[in-house]
Structures are given as C-alpha cells and as structure tokens.
C-alpha positions as CSV (number, residue, x, y, z in Angstrom):
1,X,-17.3,10.7,9.2
2,X,-19.3,11.8,5.2
3,X,-21.0,8.1,4.4
4,X,-18.4,6.2,2.3
5,X,-18.4,6.1,-1.3
6,X,-17.7,3.6,-4.0
7,X,-14.2,2.9,-4.7
8,X,-13.0,3.8,-8.0
9,X,-9.5,4.3,-8.2
10,X,-7.9,6.8,-5.7
11,X,-8.8,10.1,-7.6
12,X,-11.5,9.8,-7.1
13,X,-12.0,10.2,-3.5
14,X,-8.6,12.1,-3.1
15,X,-8.2,15.4,-4.5
16,X,-4.5,15.3,-5.5
17,X,-3.1,19.0,-5.2
18,X,-1.8,20.7,-7.9
19,X,0.6,23.9,-5.7
20,X,3.6,22.8,-3.9
21,X,2.0,24.3,-0.7
22,X,-0.6,22.0,-1.4
23,X,1.2,19.0,-1.6
24,X,3.2,20.0,1.0
25,X,0.3,19.9,3.2
26,X,-1.1,16.4,2.0
27,X,2.5,15.1,1.9
28,X,2.4,16.3,6.3
29,X,-1.4,15.2,6.4
30,X,-0.2,11.4,5.2
31,X,2.9,11.5,7.2
32,X,1.0,11.8,10.7
33,X,-1.1,9.1,9.8
34,X,1.6,7.0,9.5
35,X,3.2,7.9,12.3
36,X,-0.8,7.6,14.2
37,X,-0.8,3.9,12.7
38,X,2.3,3.0,14.1
39,X,2.0,4.1,17.6
40,X,-2.2,2.7,17.6
41,X,-2.8,1.1,15.1
42,X,-6.1,1.0,12.8
43,X,-8.3,1.5,16.1
44,X,-6.3,4.6,16.9
45,X,-7.0,6.0,13.4
46,X,-9.4,9.1,13.6
47,X,-10.6,12.0,12.0
48,X,-9.8,13.9,14.9
49,X,-6.5,12.0,16.1
50,X,-5.2,13.1,12.6
51,X,-5.8,16.7,13.1
52,X,-4.9,16.9,16.3
53,X,-1.7,15.0,15.2
54,X,-0.8,16.7,11.8
55,X,-1.9,20.5,13.2
56,X,-4.6,20.6,11.0
57,X,-8.4,21.5,11.3
58,X,-10.8,18.9,10.5
59,X,-12.2,21.1,7.9
60,X,-8.8,21.4,6.0
61,X,-8.7,17.4,6.0
62,X,-12.0,17.5,4.1
63,X,-10.4,19.8,1.8
64,X,-8.4,17.0,1.0
65,X,-9.9,13.7,1.5
66,X,-13.6,12.9,1.3
67,X,-13.5,10.5,4.5
68,X,-11.0,8.2,6.8
69,X,-10.4,5.7,4.0
70,X,-9.0,8.3,1.5
71,X,-6.7,9.0,3.7
72,X,-5.2,5.0,3.8
73,X,-5.6,4.3,0.2
74,X,-3.0,7.6,-0.4
75,X,-0.9,5.3,2.2
76,X,-1.1,2.4,0.0
77,X,-1.1,4.2,-3.1
78,X,1.8,6.7,-1.4
79,X,4.2,3.3,0.0
80,X,4.1,1.8,-3.6
81,X,4.8,4.9,-5.5
82,X,8.0,5.1,-2.9
83,X,8.6,1.7,-3.5
84,X,8.4,1.9,-7.3
85,X,10.8,4.9,-6.6
86,X,13.4,3.2,-4.6
87,X,13.4,-0.1,-6.9
88,X,14.7,2.2,-10.3
89,X,17.0,4.4,-8.2
90,X,18.5,1.6,-6.9
91,X,18.5,0.1,-10.1
92,X,19.3,2.8,-12.1
93,X,22.5,3.5,-9.8
94,X,23.6,0.2,-10.5
95,X,23.9,-0.1,-14.1
96,X,25.5,3.2,-14.0
97,X,28.4,1.8,-12.3
98,X,28.1,-1.3,-13.9
99,X,27.6,-3.5,-11.1
100,X,25.6,-6.4,-12.5
101,X,21.8,-6.3,-11.6
102,X,20.9,-10.3,-9.7
103,X,17.6,-10.8,-8.6
104,X,18.8,-11.2,-4.8
105,X,19.2,-7.5,-5.6
106,X,15.5,-7.1,-6.7
107,X,14.8,-9.3,-3.4
108,X,16.9,-7.5,-1.5
109,X,15.5,-3.9,-2.6
110,X,11.7,-4.5,-1.4
111,X,12.8,-6.4,1.8
112,X,15.1,-2.7,2.6
113,X,11.2,-1.3,1.5
114,X,9.9,-2.3,4.3
115,X,12.1,-2.9,6.9
116,X,11.2,0.7,8.6
117,X,7.3,1.9,10.9
118,X,6.9,-2.4,10.4
119,X,3.4,-1.8,12.8
120,X,2.6,1.1,10.6
121,X,2.4,-1.2,7.5
122,X,0.8,-3.8,9.0
123,X,-2.2,-2.1,9.7
124,X,-1.9,-0.9,6.1
125,X,-1.9,-4.0,4.9
126,X,-4.7,-5.2,7.7
127,X,-7.1,-2.2,6.0
128,X,-6.3,-4.1,2.6
129,X,-7.2,-7.3,3.2
130,X,-10.6,-5.6,4.1
131,X,-11.2,-3.7,1.1
132,X,-11.6,-6.3,-1.6
133,X,-12.2,-2.6,-3.5
134,X,-8.5,-1.6,-2.8
135,X,-6.9,-4.8,-3.4
136,X,-8.7,-4.9,-7.3
137,X,-6.7,-1.0,-7.9
138,X,-3.6,-2.6,-6.5
139,X,-3.5,-6.4,-7.8
140,X,-3.9,-3.4,-11.4
141,X,-0.1,-2.9,-11.0
142,X,2.1,-5.0,-12.5
143,X,4.8,-3.5,-12.6
144,X,7.3,-4.8,-10.7
145,X,6.6,-8.2,-12.2
146,X,8.3,-7.0,-15.9
147,X,11.6,-6.1,-13.4
148,X,11.8,-9.0,-11.9
149,X,11.4,-11.2,-15.3
150,X,14.1,-9.3,-16.9
151,X,16.2,-9.4,-14.0
152,X,16.2,-13.0,-13.5
153,X,16.8,-13.9,-16.8
154,X,19.3,-12.0,-17.5
155,X,20.8,-13.4,-13.1
156,X,20.2,-17.0,-14.8
157,X,21.4,-16.7,-18.2
158,X,18.4,-17.5,-19.9
159,X,17.0,-16.4,-23.2
160,X,13.8,-15.1,-23.1
161,X,12.8,-12.2,-25.6
162,X,9.3,-11.1,-25.0
163,X,7.2,-9.4,-22.3
164,X,5.2,-11.0,-20.1
165,X,1.7,-11.1,-20.4
166,X,-0.5,-9.3,-18.0
167,X,-1.4,-12.7,-16.8
168,X,2.4,-13.4,-15.6
169,X,3.4,-10.3,-14.7
170,X,0.6,-11.0,-12.2
171,X,1.2,-14.1,-10.7
172,X,5.3,-13.0,-10.3
173,X,4.5,-9.5,-8.7
174,X,2.2,-10.9,-6.8
175,X,4.0,-13.5,-5.6
176,X,6.3,-11.5,-4.2
177,X,4.5,-8.5,-2.6
178,X,1.4,-10.8,-1.3
179,X,4.4,-13.2,0.7
180,X,6.4,-10.1,1.8
181,X,3.0,-8.4,3.1
182,X,1.8,-12.2,4.7
183,X,5.0,-12.0,7.1
184,X,4.8,-8.9,7.9
185,X,0.8,-9.1,8.8
186,X,1.2,-12.3,10.8
187,X,4.2,-10.6,12.3
188,X,6.6,-13.3,11.3
189,X,9.6,-12.0,11.8
190,X,12.1,-14.6,9.7
191,X,11.4,-11.9,7.0
192,X,15.1,-10.5,8.3
193,X,16.7,-13.6,7.3
194,X,18.9,-14.6,5.1
195,X,17.1,-17.6,4.4
196,X,13.7,-15.8,4.0
197,X,15.1,-13.3,0.6
198,X,17.1,-16.6,-1.0
199,X,13.3,-18.4,-0.2
200,X,11.7,-15.3,-2.5
201,X,14.8,-14.7,-5.0
202,X,14.5,-18.6,-5.4
203,X,10.3,-18.1,-6.2
204,X,11.5,-15.2,-8.7
205,X,14.3,-17.6,-10.4
206,X,12.0,-20.6,-10.9
207,X,9.3,-19.0,-12.0
208,X,11.2,-17.1,-14.7
209,X,13.0,-20.3,-15.5
210,X,9.9,-22.3,-16.1
211,X,8.8,-19.7,-18.5
212,X,12.1,-19.4,-21.0
213,X,12.2,-22.8,-20.8
214,X,8.6,-23.1,-22.5
215,X,10.2,-19.7,-25.0
216,X,12.7,-22.0,-25.9
217,X,10.7,-24.9,-26.5
218,X,8.3,-23.3,-28.4
219,X,11.5,-21.4,-30.9
220,X,12.7,-25.1,-31.9
221,X,9.3,-26.1,-32.6
222,X,8.8,-23.2,-34.6
223,X,12.4,-24.0,-36.3
224,X,11.3,-27.3,-36.8
225,X,7.2,-26.3,-38.2
226,X,9.3,-24.2,-40.5
227,X,12.2,-26.3,-41.7
228,X,9.4,-29.4,-43.0
229,X,7.0,-26.8,-44.5
230,X,10.8,-25.9,-47.0
231,X,11.6,-29.0,-47.1
232,X,7.8,-30.1,-48.6
C-alpha cells in the first residue's frame, strides 16, 4: 500500500473523474466498498478485497485512489452529498405541493437517510472518528444548519430575518448529525423510535427558539435606543 499523505481535501487524494465512463467506474468501486463494509466491517476492507468485489484490478483502483483511506474519504463525501440531495429534493417536492415544512419533516428525512446498511454506516463513522483531519474537513459543511434553522423558525411561528452565523450553523448541524451517528455507532437502535425523532426535533426547535428570542430582544433594545436618541 502506498504511504499515507496528510489529508487536506478529498481532491488531494482522490482523482475525481471527468468522463462518464470513469465516473461509472468510481461509482462501482464505491458501491463495492459499501458492500464490503456492510458484510465485513473495517477489518475486511482491504485493497485486494475491494479489487475482487468490484471486478477491477488493483492497478485500476490506484488510478483513482491513492490508498484505501482515499476510498473511505470518498465514501464520506458521497454519503454527505447523498443526504444533501435527498434533503433538497424532498423539500422541493413538498414546496411544489404546497405542503408546509416542519422541523419533524427534516428530522425524519435525515433519519431515513441512515435507515439502510447500518453496518456499513457504522464502519464509516468509526473510521471518521479515528481521523481528526477528516472530522475537520467534514465539519466545514454547515449546509444542514441553515436549513434546520429556517424550517424550525417557520414551523414555530417565530421571526428571524438574518442567516445563522457560521458558529451557529456549525453547532446546530453537528448537534443533529453527531447525535444520529453516535446512536448508530453505539448500535443504539432507539434511532428507529418516535421518541428519538421527537427528541431531535425538540433539540433543533429549542436552539432556534433561543436564537429568535435573543434576536427579538436585541431588536427591541435597538428600537428603544433609537427612540431615546430621537427624543433627546
């Protein structure tokens, strides 16, 4: 196996394909990787086993990935992208149908995204937890936090005209995703219970409620200060 390099980004160790045939090859390799993780976990995840399962030679694998960690990093990225696309597609469909979006809806979408191939997902989570540099890369994605806040504010009938700060988006998205992943990693299958889903929705709504309340208090303070200055 080739010597591991410091991970800076997925592009640094994964040669992203440009042609359709190459993309199909990478997708087939990643699907085979999922199958190995589901059946054998991280212990069975080797270059040789991946080549055997995918039907591609070891040399072909190295045309796209520097090492086995590069394959794992690509799986992390693929899962995150799948969740983003599922979330966007579902909410777009709801909006097109005129269905009101609630916090419980977004929570259920995320729960559904973790409903299949739990053994493989656990293996991916275990690998990420062992790689601080990977956690830093993934932590930059706060896409979910803003969607959570926007839906939560509306579903609670609150008013909040600003976007979340990067810190607020990070906290909210990590609170939800890390709770989900820790439940899967520790094999706590309460993740399938209605109480778990409700708890996640309460977590999100509680956070955004406090933000909205503070924003409203700040707005009133600024208005009071403006009136005071006007009267003096």
